[in-house]
C-alpha positions in Angstrom: 138.6 125.4 115.0 137.0 124.3 111.6 138.8 124.5 107.9 137.6 127.8 107.0 138.8 129.5 110.0 141.9 127.7 109.8 142.2 128.9 106.1 141.4 132.5 106.9 144.3 132.6 109.5 146.9 130.8 107.0 146.1 133.6 104.4 146.3 136.4 107.1 149.7 135.4 108.3 150.9 134.9 104.7 149.7 138.4 104.0 151.4 139.8 106.8 154.6 137.9 106.2 154.7 139.0 102.6 154.1 142.8 103.3 156.6 142.4 106.5 159.3 141.2 103.8 158.1 143.8 100.9 158.8 146.5 103.2 162.2 145.2 104.8 163.7 144.9 101.2 162.0 147.7 99.6 164.4 150.2 102.0 167.7 148.0 101.2 167.2 146.6 97.6 164.6 149.1 96.0 167.1 149.4 93.0 167.2 146.1 92.0 163.1 146.1 92.2 161.3 146.8 88.9 159.0 149.5 91.0 159.6 151.6 93.9 161.6 154.7 94.6 165.1 154.7 93.4 167.5 157.5 94.1 170.4 156.6 91.9 168.9 159.1 89.4 167.5 162.6 90.0 164.5 161.9 87.5 161.0 160.6 88.3 161.1 157.0 86.7 157.5 156.2 85.6 155.5 155.7 82.2 155.8 159.1 81.2 159.9 159.2 81.7 159.9 156.0 80.6 158.5 157.1 77.3 160.8 160.4 77.1 164.0 159.6 78.3 163.9 155.9 78.2 164.2 154.6 82.1 162.7 151.7 83.5 158.7 152.4 84.8 159.3 152.3 88.2 156.0 153.9 89.0 157.5 156.7 91.0 155.0 159.7 91.5 152.0 157.4 91.4 150.2 156.7 94.8 151.9 153.6 95.6 155.4 154.8 95.4 155.2 158.8 95.3 158.7 159.4 95.9 157.9 163.5 96.0 160.7 164.1 98.9 163.6 162.1 97.0 162.8 163.4 93.2 159.9 165.1 92.1 158.5 168.7 92.4 155.2 170.2 91.8 155.0 173.7 90.3 151.6 175.0 89.6 152.7 177.9 87.3 154.2 175.1 84.6 152.6 171.9 85.6 149.9 171.9 82.5 152.9 172.4 80.2 154.7 169.4 81.7 151.7 167.5 81.5 151.4 168.0 77.9 154.9 167.2 77.4 155.0 164.2 79.2 151.7 162.8 77.5 153.3 163.9 74.2 155.9 161.5 74.6 154.1 159.0 76.3 151.2 158.9 73.6 154.1 158.9 71.0 155.7 156.1 72.5 152.4 154.0 73.0 151.4 154.5 69.5 155.2 153.5 68.1 155.6 156.5 65.9 159.3 157.2 67.6 159.4 160.5 65.8 160.9 163.6 67.4 158.9 165.9 65.1 155.6 164.0 66.0 156.0 164.8 69.7 157.2 168.5 69.0 154.1 168.9 67.0 152.0 167.5 69.6 153.8 169.6 72.2 152.9 172.8 70.3 149.6 171.9 69.3 148.1 169.0 71.8 144.8 166.8 70.9 141.9 167.0 72.9 142.7 164.1 74.6 145.9 165.4 76.0 144.3 168.7 76.6 141.7 167.0 78.7 144.5 164.6 80.5 146.3 167.7 82.0 143.0 169.7 82.7 143.7 168.8 86.6 146.5 170.7 87.6 147.5 168.9 90.9 150.5 166.9 92.2 148.1 164.1 92.2 148.5 163.8 88.4 151.8 162.2 87.6 152.3 163.8 84.5 152.3 167.4 86.4 155.4 166.6 88.5 158.8 167.6 87.8 161.9 165.6 88.2 164.6 167.2 90.8 167.2 167.3 87.8 164.5 169.4 86.0 163.8 171.5 88.8 167.4 172.5 89.0 167.6 173.5 85.3 164.2 175.2 85.4 164.0 177.1 88.5 164.7 180.7 89.4 164.6 182.9 92.1 160.9 184.3 92.0 158.3 182.1 90.6 159.6 178.5 89.9 160.3 175.4 91.5 162.3 174.7 95.3 165.6 173.0 94.1 165.6 169.7 96.0 169.3 168.5 94.8 171.1 167.3 97.5 174.6 168.7 96.6 173.2 172.4 96.3 173.0 174.1 100.0 170.5 176.8 99.1 167.0 177.3 98.8 165.0 178.6 95.4 161.8 179.7 96.6 158.8 178.5 94.6 156.0 175.7 94.8 158.1 172.8 96.0 156.3 171.7 99.1 156.6 167.9 97.8 160.6 168.6 97.8 162.6 167.5 100.5 163.8 170.4 103.0 167.1 172.2 101.6 170.6 171.4 102.9 171.7 174.1 104.7 168.6 176.3 105.5 
């Protein structure tokens, strides 16, 4: 075996060990990692809710760590407004304005870049996702989000295909 083949196998084995360790620790110690799913709050922890609520950005709701079944629901009817609100908080936070009035003004009349960012109404757009805590507040029996609070033993109908199955149903 020449040196190139030896190095290739060393790298391959290293990647396999790293991935194995990641998935072992991911399930048991996710709350101490800065990224990944964390069920200690009923709120998505990503760049948007980091700006809006001050949580750490754990990248929840992204392609790498979706966490839909734990703490995110999608509702097409309200997704665009959710997206606009999240982008307004994030944009305000990134630009360092720190003004609640600027956020409210943005939500009332979003600029073109935010309107464009929210033109894709889909659960693949992280900013379109509600958190479980939001869904339990805004859900109603007809049109809104399936309730995904574990302590509520009933389903509320709506577009909640990414929520966990309701308890007791």
